[in-house]
C-alpha positions in Angstrom: 5.9 -24.8 9.5 4.5 -22.5 6.2 1.5 -20.3 7.3 -1.9 -20.5 5.5 -2.3 -18.1 3.0 -5.5 -16.4 4.0 -3.2 -15.7 7.6 -1.4 -12.2 7.8 2.4 -12.5 9.2 3.1 -11.5 12.4 3.3 -8.4 12.6 1.3 -6.8 9.8 -2.2 -4.9 10.0 -4.5 -5.1 7.3 -7.0 -2.1 6.6 -9.2 -1.3 3.8 -9.5 2.0 2.5 -10.8 4.8 0.2 -8.2 6.8 -1.9 -9.9 9.5 -0.6 -9.3 9.3 2.8 -5.5 8.2 2.5 -3.6 11.1 3.7 0.0 12.7 1.8 2.0 11.1 4.9 0.6 7.4 3.5 0.3 9.0 0.0 4.3 9.4 -0.7 4.9 5.8 1.9 2.6 3.6 -1.0 4.7 5.4 -3.2 8.1 4.8 -2.3 7.3 1.2 -1.7 6.0 0.9 -5.0 8.8 2.5 -6.5 11.2 0.1 -4.8 9.1 -2.9 -7.5 8.3 -0.8 -10.7 10.3 1.4 -12.5 9.0 4.4 -15.8 6.4 5.0 -13.6 5.9 8.7 -12.5 3.9 9.6 -9.3 1.7 11.3 -11.4 0.9 7.9 -13.0 1.0 6.6 -9.4 -1.3 9.1 -8.0 -3.4 8.5 -11.5 -4.1 4.7 -11.0 -4.5 4.8 -7.3 -7.3 7.5 -7.6 -9.0 5.4 -10.2 -9.6 2.5 -7.9 -12.3 1.8 -5.3 -11.2 0.9 -2.4 -6.9 0.0 -1.1 -5.8 -2.7 0.9 -2.6 -1.7 3.0 -0.4 -4.1 5.0 0.8 -2.0 8.0 4.0 -3.0 9.9 6.0 -2.3 12.8 7.9 0.5 10.2 4.6 1.8 8.3 3.1 0.5 5.4 4.5 -2.8 4.2 2.0 -3.2 1.7 
C-alpha cells in the first residue's frame, strides 16, 4: 500500500524553524546530508543559501536529520 503524499513515513517528524534558530550541530548535520547529494557546493555557499531563507523545513528521523 502506498503512503499518502501528505503523510510522513513512520519514524519521521517535521518541524519548521528560522535559520537563525539552528545551532552548529544541526547545521553540520544538514550540510553533511546535503553534501551526499550535491557536488561542487562549498560549506560557505551552503551557509549563505541557508541564511537567505526565511524558514527551513526539517525532517527528523530516529538517527538525526533525515531531510
